[in-house]
N, C-alpha and C positions, 0 to 999 in steps of 0.2 A: 600732685605736689603738695607737700605740707606747708603750713603757714611759715613764712619768712625764709623758706628754703630757696636758695638761688639755683638756677639751672647749671648743669655741668658744662664747662667749656671744654670741648674736645681738644683744643690746642693745649690747654693746661694739663689735661690728662696725659697727652703724648709727651710733653716736655717733662712731666713728673716721672714717667716711666723711663725715659731716656736718661734723666739725671740719676735715678736710682741705679740703673745699670752702670753708669760711669762711676758713681761713688762707691758702689759695692763690688764692682768687678764681676757681677753675677747677672745673668739674664732674668727678666721678670718671671718667665715661665718656671724658673727653678724655685721661686718662693712658695712655701707651703702655706696652707690655710690657717695655721696657728703659729703664733710668733712669740718668741722670748726676746725681750729687749734688755740690754745690759750696758753698763759702762766699762766692763772689764774684759780685756783680751783673754785673761786666764780662764774666764767662764767659757768663752768660745773654744779655747784650746781643749778644755776638759770635755766639753760636749762632743767635739769632733773626734778626739782620741778615744773616748769611751764607746763611740759608735763606728769607728773606723771609716770616717768620712772626711773629705778634704775641707780645708779652710780656704775661702776665696776672699781676696782683699782688693778693694778698689782704691780710689784716691782719698776716701774718708772712712769707710766702714769695713769691718771684718764680719763675714757671715759664714755659717755652715748650715747646710740643708740636710734634713733627715727624712726623705720621702716615706720610708717605712713607718714613721711615726706621725707624718703630716706636720712636722714642726721645723721651723727655721729659727736659728738664734742669730742675733745681730748686735754687734757692739757699735753704738752710735756716738761714743765719746762722752764728754761731760758738759753739763750745763743746759740751761733752758733754751737757748737758740738752737743747739743741736737736737734737743728733744722736739722742738717745733718742726724742724726740718725733716726729721725722720718720719713723723706722722704725715706731714704734707706730701711726702713722696709715697709712703706705703699705703695711704688711704685710697689710692687709685688702683690698688690691687684687690682682688676678692678675698682678702684676709678676714676670717670670721671672728677672731678674738686675739688679744695680745696681753701679755703679762710682763711687767717690769721686774727684773731681778736686780735690785739696787741695794745700796747701803745707806745708812742714815746715822746721825748722831742722836743718841738717846738723851732726853731732857728730864728724866725722872730719876730720883735717887735710887729707887729699887730696881731699875733696869740694870741688866748686865750685858757686857759685850758677848755677842753670840746669840742673844735673844732675837726672835723675829718680831717684826712690827707690821701690822696690816693697817695701812692708812685708809680711813673711810672718806677723808676729805683733806684738802691742802689749802693753807693760807697762801694767797697769791702775792707773794712778796718779790717775785722775780721780774714782773713787768711784761714779759713776753706774752703771757696769756691774755693781756689786754687787747691783743690783735684779733682774738677770736670772739670775745664776748665783753660786754660792759662789766665794770668792776663789781656790780651788785650780784652777778651770777656766780654761785658757789662752784668751786672746783671739787667735784665728787668723783670718786672711783666708781666704776661700773658695778652695780649691785650683784649681778649674776657672777661675775668673775671673783669678786671678793667673797661671796657666799661659798663658791667652790673652794677658794683658798682656805676659808675657815673650816669647811667640812674636812678637807684633807689634813689640816693641822690637828684637828681633833681626833681623826681616825688614826693618825700616826702617833698620837700622844705627845706632840711636841709643844712646849709652852710658847705662847705668843702674846703680844700686846695689841690692842686696838685703840686707835685714836686719830688725832689730827696732826699732820706734819706741816711745818713751815718750809715753803720753798723759797730759797734765796738765790740771788745771782752772785753773792760775794762768798767765795770759798774761804778766805782767810779772815773770818770774823771773830774768832775766839777771844781776841784781846780788845775788842771794840765794846766799851762799856755801855754806851747808849743803845747799841743793838741788843746786847744781852739784857738790858732793862726792858726793852720792847718784848723780847721773848718771854720774860717773866710776866709781863702785863697781859699778853695775848694767850698765854698758857697752852701752846702746842706741846705735844708729847715727844716730837721728833723734829729733826731738821735735815734737809737735803736740798738738791738743786734742780730736780726735774719734775716731780710729781704734778704740781699745779699745771704746768705747761702741757704735760702729757694728758692729764685729765680733761683740760679744756679743749685741746686740739682734737682729741679722739671723740669727745662729745660733739664737736662741730661736724666732724665727718661721719658720725654714727658708727664708730668702730669701738666695740666693747673692749675696755682696757682697765686692768687693775694692777696692783703692785704687791709684791712680797719683798719687804725690806729686811735686811740684816743689820742689827745694831752693831756698828763697827767701832764706836767710841762713845765716850761720855763727856762731851766737850765743855760742859759748864764748870768743870773742875780742872785745875791745871794738870793734875796727874792723870786725868781722863782724856786729854787731847791726843788725837791720833799721831803716832810717830812712824818712822820707817819700820822699826822693829815690830811694833804692835800690828801694823797693817799686814806685814808678811805673815804674822801668826794667824790673823783672821783668815787670810786666803788659804793657808795650809790646812786649817781646821775645818773650814766651812764650805769651800767651793763645791765639792762633790754633792753634799747634802742640799745646798741651796739650789743648784741646777736641777737635781733630780726631783726635788719638791716642785719646782716650776713645771717640769714635764708632767708630773702627776696631776697638778692643778689644771693644766690645759687639757689633759685627758678627761678630767671631770667636767670641764666646760663643754667639751665636745659631746659628752653624753647628755648634758642638759640641752644643748642645741638640738640634738636628735629628738628630744621630747618637746621641742618648740616651747621652751621655758620662757616665761615672762622676763623681760629685762634684756633680751637680745634684740637689737634693732638694726643690725647690719643690713638686712635685706630691704629696708624701706626706701632706699634710693634706687631709682629705676634701673641703673646700669647693673645692679647685682641681683635683680629679681629672679633671674634664671639660675643663679649660682647658690643662693642661700635659702634653705627651706624655712627660715624663720621670718620670711617677709610678712610685715604687718605687726610683728610683736616687738 
């Protein structure tokens, strides 16, 4: 057992699996080893329709499983509490890696709606991540997953930005002047509501997790704030590309895992020693 690692409680694991089945409407055996997380039902609908597979819905989540690709996509809703919950449940399955397909507000003048943003870290402004680690622990995306994402974006010739995102619990902040002043002072390049929580929770459970965010609005200017019309336009233009990029990135991660690449640590917990060839890395 590694330093500071707590033993696994069998009851916690069983309750987590039962809860996941109830919330997703799907049996745990149907979950694939690679996971796309999203906040958008339209992403699940696209994934399912493009692969001719069913959507399963429980009391909270929508999921679609693609066994031929080894990928499950799951819509966990919005916000840091939901992000913490989904990792608390999924971490008890032998999932090898996960990628968030989310959207963010771009906080730089040269950013454009439709650009992609790869967060290397997140400012922990949401509070939920404090449950997992003290405040001095940084919220970092998994290096291997983000490296795979970078490789794919470069191979595809798709422009992207790299930087730090601010994760907040307040969705409607655009007219809050003190908060906007704080953003200027701390200088993140993007803002969203889940990354810090996902990074901290997945680090706690040793689940490699990264993010590919789509810049959906430019909220520091009044004309750049997301509206009903602009949101519909973003979905129409970018849903297919965003989801397919996520699939390609997870395939790249899978290839790296086969090579026992450094940065994958999913097998270090005893319960997954027989499932993951990356044990000890």
